[in-house]
Structure formats: C-alpha cells, structure tokens
N, C-alpha and C positions, 0 to 999 in steps of 0.2 A: 235479340237485341244486340246492338253493336258494342263497342268497347267504351262508350262514353261513360256508362255507370262505373266501370272498372277504373277509368281515369279519374272520375270525381271521387271515388272511394279512396284512391291513392292520395289525392290532394288533401282529403280530409283526415288522413292518417288511419283509415280502417284497413286492417290486414285482410286482404281479399283471399288469402290462403286458409283462413280460419273457418271452422264450421259455422261460426256466427255470421259470416258473410252471406250465407245462403238466405238467412232470415232478413238481413239488411237489404239484400238484392231484391227479395220478394216485396219488401216494403217499398223500395224505390220504384219497382214496377207498378205498384198500386198508385203511387203518386203520379207517375207519368200517365197512367190511364185516366186519372181524375183530371189532369191538365188537358188531355185530349177531349174529354167530355166538355170541359169549359170552352175549349176552342171550337168544338162542333156547334155549340150554342151560338157563338159569334158568327160562325160560317152560315148558319141558318138565317141569322139576321141579314147578312149580306145577300144571301140567295133571294130573299124577298125584294131587295132593291134591284137585283138583276132581272127578276121576273117582271116587276113593275115597269122597268125601263124598256125591256124587250117586248113585252106582250100587254102591258097595261097602259096606264095614262102617261107614261114617260117618267123622267126624273123630276120629281116634285119636291116640295119642302119636307115631306115625310121621309122621302128617300135620303135627302141631305141630312136630316136629323139623325137617321139611322147610321149613315156612314160616319158622321161626327162622333156618335156615341161609341161605335165599334173602334174608331181610331183612338179615342180617349182611353178605352179599355185596354187596347193593345199597347199604348204608349205608357200607361200607368203601371201601378204595382198590384194589379188585380189578383195575380196568383199569390203574392205574398199576403195580401189581405185575406184571401180565401182560406189560406192555411194558417192564418193568425200569426204571421211572422213579419208583418209590415213594420217598418221603422218609423 
C-alpha cells in the first residue's frame, strides 16, 4: 500500500511510530478492501450495460436506468452510509 494511509493518519493526529499504528493500519486496510468490494459491485452493474450494448439488444432503457443508478451511487455518500457515518 502506498503512503496515503500514513498521510491520512498524520492528518488525523495518529502517531504512526507507535505500536498501536499497526492495528490502526490493519483496520484501515480492511476498510479499503470493503470499499473495493462495493466498487466491484458497481463495476459489475456497468459490465452488464457494456455487454448488452456490445453483444445484446443495444443501449436500452434498462441500460440507461443502470447507468443512472451507478452514477447516483458514485456521486452520493454511499460509502459514508455503508459505514454508518453519513451526515
């Protein structure tokens, strides 16, 4: 993993030199993996649109609805809601 987690820890005031940081870092990695899982779900939604457009009936209203749903998900606060920290 790159230095992003270290930079975020520094911004939040966590001492990355402490033994406690290893546990925090591990926890952060789990959060990142969960976000990846959620993104994969959206990617699979869009893959269906690509498949339908390239090999199926073309870009229809179902495809448009899927693209709109994924766009709203990405533009919204889905991660915050998923982790229960939405404002």
